[in-house]
C-alpha positions in Angstrom: 0.0 0.0 0.0 1.0 3.6 -0.5 1.7 6.1 2.2 -1.7 7.8 2.8 -0.3 11.2 3.4 1.5 11.1 0.0 -1.3 9.3 -1.8 -4.0 11.7 -0.7 -2.2 14.6 -2.3 -0.8 12.8 -5.4 -1.8 14.3 -8.8 -4.6 12.3 -10.3 -2.4 11.6 -13.4 0.0 9.8 -11.0 -2.9 8.0 -9.2 -4.2 6.7 -12.5 -0.7 5.4 -13.5 -0.5 3.6 -10.2 -3.9 2.1 -10.6 -3.0 0.9 -14.1 0.1 -0.8 -12.8 -1.6 -2.4 -9.8 -4.6 -3.6 -11.9 -2.2 -5.2 -14.4 -0.3 -7.0 -11.7 -3.4 -8.0 -9.7 -5.2 -9.6 -12.7 -2.0 -11.2 -14.1 -0.4 -12.4 -10.9 -3.4 -13.1 -8.6 -6.8 -13.2 -10.3 -5.9 -15.2 -13.4 -3.8 -17.7 -11.5 -5.6 -18.1 -8.2 -9.2 -17.0 -8.4 -11.4 -20.0 -9.5 -14.3 -17.9 -10.6 -12.5 -15.2 -12.6 -9.9 -17.5 -14.0 -12.7 -19.5 -15.6 -14.6 -16.3 -16.6 -11.5 -14.9 -18.5 -11.0 -18.3 -20.2 -14.6 -18.7 -21.1 -14.7 -15.2 -22.7 -11.3 -15.7 -24.3 -9.9 -12.6 -22.5 -6.1 -12.6 -22.4 -5.1 -11.2 -19.0 -2.0 -9.7 -20.5 -4.2 -7.4 -22.6 -5.6 -5.7 -19.5 -3.2 -2.8 -19.5 -5.1 -0.4 -17.3 -8.4 0.7 -15.9 -9.8 1.7 -19.4 -9.6 -2.0 -20.3 -12.0 -3.0 -17.4 -14.9 -2.4 -19.9 -13.8 -5.7 -21.6 -14.6 -7.7 -18.4 -18.2 -8.8 -17.7 -20.0 -7.4 -14.7 -20.2 -9.3 -11.4 -23.6 -9.4 -9.6 -24.7 -10.2 -6.1 -26.3 -13.4 -7.2 -23.0 -14.6 -8.8 -21.5 -14.7 -5.3 -24.4 -15.6 -3.0 -24.7 -19.2 -1.9 -27.7 -21.2 -2.8 -29.2 -24.5 -1.6 -27.8 -26.1 -4.8 -24.4 -24.5 -4.4 -23.8 -23.5 -0.8 -20.1 -23.0 -1.3 -20.3 -20.8 -4.3 -18.6 -17.9 -2.5 -15.3 -19.9 -2.2 -14.8 -19.5 -6.0 -14.2 -15.8 -5.3 -11.4 -16.4 -2.8 -7.9 -15.9 -4.1 -6.0 -19.0 -3.4 -3.2 -21.0 -5.0 -4.3 -24.2 -6.6 -3.0 -27.7 -5.7 -0.2 -27.5 -8.3 1.1 -24.2 -7.1 0.8 -25.3 -3.5 2.8 -28.4 -4.2 5.5 -26.5 -5.9 5.9 -24.1 -3.0 5.8 -27.1 -0.6 8.9 -28.6 -2.4 10.7 -25.3 -2.2 10.0 -25.2 1.5 11.6 -28.5 2.0 14.7 -27.4 0.2 15.6 -24.8 2.8 15.2 -24.8 6.6 15.2 -21.0 6.7 14.3 -19.6 3.3 11.6 -22.3 2.8 10.0 -21.5 6.2 9.9 -17.8 5.4 8.4 -18.6 2.0 5.6 -20.7 3.6 5.0 -18.0 6.2 4.7 -15.4 3.5 2.2 -17.5 1.6 0.2 -18.1 4.8 0.2 -14.3 5.5 -1.0 -13.6 1.9 -3.6 -16.2 1.4 -4.8 -18.1 4.5 -8.3 -16.8 5.6 -8.2 -15.7 9.2 -11.2 -13.4 9.6 -14.7 -13.4 8.1 -17.5 -10.9 7.5 -20.9 -11.8 6.2 -23.5 -10.2 4.0 -27.0 -11.5 3.4 -27.4 -14.0 0.5 -29.9 -14.8 -2.1 -31.4 -17.6 0.1 -31.4 -18.0 3.8 -27.6 -18.7 3.5 -25.3 -15.8 4.4 -22.4 -14.9 2.1 -19.0 -14.9 3.8 -16.2 -12.5 2.7 -12.9 -13.7 4.0 -9.7 -11.7 5.0 -6.2 -13.1 5.1 -3.6 -11.5 7.6 -2.5 -9.3 4.7 -6.1 -8.2 4.2 -6.5 -7.4 7.9 -3.6 -5.0 7.5 -5.5 -3.4 4.6 -8.6 -3.2 6.9 -6.6 -1.6 9.7 -5.1 0.9 7.2 -8.5 1.7 5.7 -10.0 2.3 9.1 -7.1 4.6 10.0 -7.5 6.5 6.7 -11.2 6.9 7.3 -10.5 8.3 10.8 -7.8 10.6 9.2 -10.4 11.9 6.8 -12.7 12.6 9.9 -9.8 14.4 11.5 -9.4 11.9 14.4 -6.2 12.1 16.6 -4.9 9.7 19.2 -6.0 12.3 21.8 -9.7 11.6 21.0 -11.8 9.4 23.2 -14.1 7.1 21.2 -17.2 5.0 21.8 -18.2 2.5 19.1 -22.0 1.9 19.3 -22.2 -0.3 16.2 -23.8 -3.7 16.9 -21.3 -6.4 17.6 -21.5 -8.7 14.6 -19.3 -10.1 11.8 -20.0 -7.0 9.8 -17.8 -4.3 8.3 -19.0 -1.3 10.3 -18.0 -2.6 13.7 -14.7 -4.1 12.7 -13.6 -1.1 10.6 -14.1 1.1 13.7 -12.4 -1.4 16.0 -9.3 -1.9 13.8 -8.9 1.7 12.8 -9.1 2.9 16.4 -6.6 0.2 17.5 -4.1 1.2 14.8 -4.4 4.8 15.7 -3.9 4.2 19.4 -7.3 5.9 20.2 -8.7 5.2 23.6 -12.0 3.5 22.8 -15.0 1.5 24.2 -16.3 -0.9 21.7 -19.7 -1.5 23.3 -21.6 -3.5 20.7 -24.5 -1.0 21.0 -27.6 -0.9 23.1 -28.4 -4.6 22.3 -25.2 -5.7 24.2 -24.7 -3.3 27.1 -28.2 -1.8 27.2 -29.2 1.8 26.4 -29.1 3.2 29.9 -25.6 1.6 30.6 -24.4 3.1 27.3 -25.6 6.5 28.4 -23.7 6.0 31.6 -20.6 5.2 29.6 -20.9 8.5 27.7 -21.2 10.5 30.9 -18.3 8.6 32.6 -15.8 8.4 29.6 -16.6 11.8 28.2 -16.0 10.7 24.5 -15.2 13.2 21.8 -16.3 10.9 19.0 -18.9 8.2 18.6 -20.2 5.9 15.8 -23.7 4.6 15.4 -26.3 3.1 13.1 -28.4 6.3 12.4 -31.8 5.1 13.5 -30.5 3.8 16.9 -28.6 7.1 17.4 -31.8 9.1 16.9 -33.6 7.0 19.5 -30.6 7.0 21.9 -30.2 10.7 21.9 -34.0 11.3 22.3 -33.9 9.0 25.4 -30.9 10.9 26.7 -32.7 14.2 26.3 -35.6 12.8 28.3 -33.3 11.8 31.1 -31.4 15.1 31.1 -28.0 13.5 30.3 -24.8 15.5 29.7 -23.1 14.6 26.4 -21.3 17.9 26.1 -17.9 16.3 25.4 -19.1 15.1 21.9 -17.4 16.8 18.9 -18.1 14.4 16.1 -20.6 11.6 15.4 -20.4 9.4 12.3 -22.7 6.8 10.9 -22.6 3.6 9.0 -25.1 1.0 7.8 -27.7 3.3 6.4 -28.1 6.3 4.2 -28.1 9.5 6.3 -30.4 12.2 4.8 -29.6 15.9 5.6 -32.8 16.2 7.7 -31.7 13.4 10.1 -28.3 15.1 10.5 -30.1 18.3 11.5 -32.2 16.5 14.1 -29.2 14.8 15.5 -27.4 18.1 15.9 -30.4 19.6 17.5 -30.6 16.8 20.1 -26.9 17.1 20.8 -27.3 20.8 21.4 -29.9 19.9 24.0 -27.4 17.5 25.6 -24.8 20.2 25.9 -22.7 19.5 22.9 -21.9 22.4 20.7 -20.9 22.7 17.0 -20.9 18.9 16.5 -20.0 17.5 13.1 -22.4 14.7 12.0 -20.7 12.6 9.3 -21.5 9.6 7.1 -19.6 6.6 5.8 -20.1 4.6 2.7 -19.1 1.0 2.7 -20.0 -2.5 1.5 -19.0 -6.0 2.6 -18.0 -6.8 -1.0 -15.3 -4.1 -1.0 -14.1 -5.0 2.6 -13.6 -1.3 3.5 -15.6 1.8 4.2 -15.0 5.4 3.0 -15.4 8.6 4.9 -17.4 11.7 4.0 -15.2 14.8 4.0 -16.0 16.7 7.2 -18.1 19.8 7.0 -20.9 21.3 9.0 -23.2 22.2 6.1 -21.8 21.2 2.8 -21.3 17.7 1.2 -18.1 17.0 -0.6 -18.3 13.3 -1.1 -16.6 10.1 0.2 -12.8 9.9 -0.2 -11.7 6.6 -1.7 -8.5 4.6 -1.5 -7.2 4.3 -5.0 -4.3 1.9 -4.2 -6.9 -0.6 -3.0 -9.8 -0.3 -5.6 -11.1 1.2 -8.8 -14.5 2.7 -9.1 -16.6 3.2 -12.2 -20.0 4.8 -12.6 -22.3 3.4 -15.3 -25.8 3.9 -16.6 -27.8 1.3 -14.6 -29.9 0.3 -17.6 -27.3 0.1 -20.5 -24.2 -0.6 -18.4 -22.3 2.1 -20.4 -20.0 4.4 -18.5 -21.1 7.9 -17.6 -19.0 11.0 -17.3 -17.3 12.6 -14.3 -19.9 14.1 -12.0 -22.8 12.4 -13.8 -25.4 10.2 -12.0 -24.7 6.5 -12.3 -24.5 3.2 -10.6 -21.3 2.6 -8.6 -19.2 -0.3 -9.9 -16.3 -1.6 -7.7 -13.1 -3.4 -8.7 -10.5 -4.7 -6.2 -6.8 -4.2 -7.1 -4.9 -5.1 -3.9 -6.7 -7.9 -1.9 -6.3 -11.5 -1.1 -9.1 -13.5 0.5 -12.4 -12.7 -1.3 -12.0 -10.3 -4.2 -14.5 -9.1 -6.8 -14.1 -7.4 -10.2 -16.6 -5.0 -11.8 -19.1 -5.6 -9.0 -22.4 -3.8 -9.6 -23.3 -2.4 -6.2 -26.8 -1.3 -7.0 -26.0 2.0 -5.4 -26.7 5.2 -7.4 -24.4 8.1 -6.9 -26.5 11.1 -7.8 -23.5 13.3 -8.2 -21.3 10.6 -9.7 -17.6 10.2 -9.4 -15.3 13.2 -9.0 -11.7 13.4 -9.8 -10.8 17.1 -9.2 -9.2 18.0 -5.9 -11.6 18.2 -3.0 -12.5 21.9 -2.5 -12.9 21.2 1.3 -9.6 19.4 2.3 -7.6 19.5 -0.9 -7.1 15.7 -1.1 -6.8 14.5 -4.8 -8.1 10.9 -4.4 -11.3 10.1 -6.3 -14.5 11.0 -4.5 -18.0 9.4 -4.6 -20.9 11.8 -4.3 -22.4 12.0 -0.8 -25.9 11.5 -2.3 -26.1 7.8 -2.7 -29.4 5.9 -3.2 -30.2 2.2 -3.8 -31.7 1.1 -7.0 -35.3 0.0 -6.6 -34.8 -3.3 -8.3 -31.9 -5.7 -8.4 -33.3 -8.3 -10.9 -34.6 -11.3 -9.0 -33.3 -9.9 -5.7 -35.6 -8.0 -3.4 -33.2 -6.1 -1.2 -33.6 -3.3 1.3 -31.9 -2.0 4.4 -33.7 -2.5 7.7 -32.1 -1.5 11.0 -28.8 -0.9 9.1 -28.7 -4.4 7.7 -29.1 -5.2 4.0 -32.0 -7.6 4.1 -33.1 -10.0 1.3 -36.8 -9.8 1.5 -37.1 -13.1 -0.4 -35.9 -14.9 2.8 -39.3 -14.3 4.5 -41.1 -16.4 1.9 -39.6 -19.9 2.3 -39.5 -19.5 6.1 -43.1 -18.5 6.5 -44.7 -20.3 3.7 -43.2 -23.6 4.9 -43.7 -23.1 8.6 -46.2 -25.8 9.9 -47.9 -23.4 12.3 -48.5 -20.6 9.8 -51.6 -20.4 7.7 -51.4 -16.8 6.5 -48.9 -14.0 7.1 -47.8 -10.5 6.2 -44.7 -8.6 7.0 -44.9 -4.8 7.5 -41.9 -2.5 7.7 -42.5 0.9 9.3 -40.9 3.6 11.4 -41.5 4.0 15.0 -44.1 6.8 15.6 -44.2 7.2 11.8 -41.2 9.4 12.1 -38.9 9.0 9.0 -35.8 9.5 11.2 -36.8 7.0 13.9 -35.9 3.3 14.3 -37.1 0.8 11.7 -39.7 -1.7 13.0 -40.7 -5.0 11.5 -44.0 -6.5 12.4 -45.2 -9.9 11.5 -49.0 -10.3 11.2 -49.8 -14.1 11.4 -52.9 -16.3 11.3 -51.8 -19.5 13.1 -52.7 -23.0 11.9 -55.2 -24.2 14.6 -54.5 -24.0 18.3 -50.9 -23.3 19.2 -48.9 -22.3 22.2 -48.5 -18.6 21.3 -45.5 -17.9 23.6 -43.6 -20.8 22.1 -44.5 -19.9 18.6 -43.4 -16.3 19.0 -40.0 -17.4 20.5 -39.5 -19.8 17.6 -40.5 -17.5 14.8 -38.4 -14.6 16.2 -35.3 -16.9 16.4 -35.8 -18.2 12.8 -36.4 -14.7 11.3 -33.2 -13.4 13.0 -31.3 -16.5 11.7 -32.5 -16.1 8.1 -32.7 -12.3 7.7 -30.2 -11.0 10.3 -32.8 -8.6 11.7 -35.2 -9.0 14.7 -39.0 -8.8 14.6 -40.3 -5.9 16.6 -43.6 -7.6 17.2 -45.8 -10.6 16.3 -49.5 -9.8 16.0 -52.1 -12.6 15.8 -55.0 -12.2 13.4 -57.8 -14.3 12.1 -57.5 -15.8 8.7 -60.4 -13.6 7.3 -58.7 -10.5 8.7 -55.4 -11.4 7.1 -57.0 -12.3 3.8 -58.5 -8.8 3.6 -55.2 -7.2 4.7 -53.3 -9.1 2.1 -55.8 -8.0 -0.6 -56.1 -11.7 -1.5 -59.5 -11.1 -3.1 -59.1 -7.6 -4.3 -55.5 -7.2 -5.5 -53.8 -8.6 -8.6 -51.0 -9.9 -6.3 -51.2 -10.4 -2.5 -49.3 -7.9 -0.4 -47.0 -10.2 1.5 -44.4 -7.6 2.4 -45.5 -4.0 2.9 -43.1 -1.2 3.3 -44.9 1.6 5.2 -41.7 3.6 6.1 -42.2 7.3 5.0 -39.6 8.5 2.5 -37.3 11.4 3.3 
């Protein structure tokens, strides 16, 4: 990796030359040799890896989609084909070399283990109830630590800050980016796991006891947390910055967060957003400002971004609205090329120096929205987690105690900035033990969707038939999203 201070001020011409060089090496020395999926893809499409000279040649590679990676019942280990790993022939060759030298061979084996052996896993939701693992080698974890440090550098952290991490404890990117970044920067931090782990009141106590200057949250929980703190008359006057991950953060919510923090004694607080995805294995920070939005600063020695017309797949110009497409250029473990994120950058990609901080790395517009359709996927974010809505169907349709059902997504108090709620309306099959049923169904929904049901409401079959529109609609309304838009 490049030195961040140098890279972030490098002229874009030099950045592009570096990306061209790294892309050539990555595809020729890693992807073509060691990635089962992409090695086969290149051969099937008769693409000579030596002809990929730079990022302009990415257009010759097919796109990768979420459904290419996600495990299915028929192929539950599909994700392994995206893991960069030496094949048996290469492994055997290096094994022989290792035997030839007691010292050099040992070092060579250790280097290969450092580069390729998976030691850490994150998960994203899959196409079925099966989650999709994204693996990190030791080398990748250094990239993750570096990316977390860069994100905090963009947010103007220093090792004098005191930090509380309120992201949910899970094998997900947000928590671990914050953890590893703070660790590398030697920032004093409390990685709480959020209200679900320590409890909301205990977390408030931690804020008053530790006097943090910076904290990170899922936006919806932060809004709830701060409102409860205001009700209790808490003192959060030490807070200088809050940044979010897991969900889009509209300007209106930022304003409400700032207003609540003012009531808690904090003045002139910066409320910032991150953009990240499990498939990219890192997150990027929004250039800090109180009122203007200058975009997310990327790490061009780790990745290449494109923006395309979501319908035609053709590239769009600098600053033009388009779907974000991601390509790895310096990873081991799981790595994807030309991955279509489904995220629409309303202001596109920007290559001119940032007018706020002067960094020259490419920026992604702060205004990012998800596409409404992802082919056969039905994906949405609930409680900060990307949820495949299709997962409700096999679970509830096949449950022996369920006759009819409907899932409703809404916002608490119908407030667009409040917490997401998921309610299951269910008509049970005959007489059941309702307490046992609720415990069972909540556990299975959490397992299959990675989100928790807020409530289970029992209804009669006729009531649910009417609610579903079974006799009045062209298609029954199994999943209803009643969350107000912002």
